[in-house]
C-alpha positions in Angstrom: -20.3 -18.9 -24.2 -18.3 -17.0 -26.0 -16.8 -18.4 -29.4 -13.5 -16.7 -30.7 -12.9 -15.9 -34.1 -12.0 -19.0 -36.3 -13.4 -21.2 -33.9 -16.2 -23.5 -34.2 -18.7 -24.3 -31.4 -17.3 -27.6 -31.2 -13.8 -26.3 -30.3 -14.9 -23.9 -27.8 -16.5 -26.6 -25.9 -13.6 -28.7 -25.9 -11.8 -25.4 -24.1 -14.5 -24.9 -21.5 -13.2 -27.4 -19.2 -10.1 -26.2 -19.1 -11.2 -22.9 -18.4 -13.3 -24.5 -15.5 -10.4 -26.1 -14.1 -8.4 -23.0 -14.0 -10.7 -20.9 -12.5 -11.7 -23.8 -9.7 -7.8 -23.8 -8.8 -7.8 -20.2 -8.6 -11.0 -20.1 -6.2 -9.5 -22.9 -4.1 -5.9 -20.9 -3.9 -7.6 -17.8 -2.7 -10.3 -19.4 -0.2 -6.9 -21.5 1.1 -5.3 -18.1 1.3 -7.9 -16.3 3.0 -8.4 -19.1 5.7 -4.2 -19.1 6.4 -4.8 -15.1 6.8 -7.8 -15.6 9.5 -5.8 -18.2 11.2 -2.6 -16.3 11.7 -4.5 -13.1 12.5 -6.1 -15.1 15.4 -2.8 -16.2 16.5 -1.7 -12.7 16.7 -4.7 -11.4 18.5 -4.5 -14.1 21.1 -1.2 -12.8 22.0 -2.6 -9.3 22.2 -1.9 -7.6 19.1 -4.3 -5.3 17.6 -5.2 -6.0 13.8 -5.4 -2.8 11.7 -5.6 -4.1 8.3 -6.0 -7.1 6.2 -4.6 -7.3 2.4 -3.6 -3.5 2.8 -2.7 -2.4 -0.7 -0.9 0.5 -1.6 1.1 1.3 -5.2 3.9 -0.7 -4.5 2.4 -3.9 -3.5 0.3 -5.4 -1.4 0.7 -6.4 2.6 -1.5 -9.4 4.0 -1.6 -8.2 7.4 -0.8 -5.1 9.5 -0.9 -5.3 13.3 -0.1 -3.1 16.1 1.7 -5.3 19.2 2.3 -2.7 21.7 4.4 0.3 20.0 5.5 -1.8 17.2 3.8 -2.2 13.8 4.0 -5.7 12.3 4.1 -6.2 8.7 3.1 -9.6 7.8 3.4 -11.6 5.0 1.4 -15.2 5.1 2.1 -18.2 2.9 0.6 -21.4 3.1 1.8 -24.7 1.3 2.1 -28.5 2.4 4.7 -28.0 4.9 6.4 -25.3 6.8 9.2 -25.2 5.0 7.6 -25.5 1.5 5.5 -22.1 2.5 9.2 -20.5 3.6 10.4 -21.3 0.4 7.6 -19.5 -1.5 8.7 -16.2 -0.3 10.7 -14.4 -3.0 13.0 -11.7 -3.0 10.8 -9.8 -5.1 8.2 -9.8 -3.1 10.0 -8.9 -0.4 11.0 -5.8 -1.9 7.0 -5.0 -3.1 6.7 -5.5 1.1 9.2 -3.3 1.8 7.5 -0.7 -0.8 4.2 -0.9 0.1 5.2 -0.8 4.2 7.0 2.6 3.4 3.9 4.0 2.1 1.7 2.5 4.7 3.9 4.8 7.4 3.5 7.9 5.4 -0.1 7.4 6.9 0.7 6.8 10.7 2.0 9.8 13.5 5.4 8.2 13.6 6.0 7.8 9.7 9.2 6.5 8.7 10.0 6.5 12.2 7.7 4.2 13.3 8.8 0.9 15.3 8.5 -1.9 12.7 9.0 -5.7 12.3 8.6 -8.0 9.3 7.1 -11.4 9.9 6.6 -14.1 8.1 3.8 -16.5 9.2 3.6 -19.8 7.5 0.5 -22.3 7.1 0.9 -26.2 6.7 -1.6 -28.5 4.7 -3.0 -29.1 8.1 -4.0 -25.6 9.3 -0.9 -25.4 11.7 0.4 -21.8 11.7 3.8 -20.5 12.6 5.0 -17.0 13.3 8.7 -16.3 12.2 9.2 -13.0 13.9 11.6 -10.3 11.7 12.2 -13.1 9.0 13.2 -10.3 6.9 14.7 -6.8 7.6 13.3 -3.7 6.3 14.8 -0.5 4.1 
C-alpha cells in the first residue's frame, strides 16, 4: 500500500475500497468493450468481410475495427450500452473527428491512399449482446 504524505495508515485504508471499485468498473468496461468488438467483428465476417485491424492506433486516435468488404475499407466504431439508442448517443463529434484523423493516417499505408473507397460504420451492441451495424453512419473528411 502506498501512503501519501500527511496521511496516516487508517486514512489510506479508507481510500483503498474506492480505488478497487474504480479499477473493477474500468476492468468490466474494458472486458465489455472487447466482447462487443469481437461480436461485431464476427457479424462482419459472416457477411464476408475481412478483418484487417483491431484497435488500430495512430497519432490521430484509435479505430476499433478496420475491415475490407470487397474494395471498400470499412472503419468501424463500436459502442456498447443498455440499448441501441443509448449506444448511438455515445458517439460524440470530437470522437468522429479523431476517427477521421486516424483513418486518414491509416490510408497513408494502403496502395490507393486517400483515393481508396472507404466507409465509416457505427456498430452498436445492447446489454443482451445483440449487435446492429449502421453503415455510413458518419461521413468522412
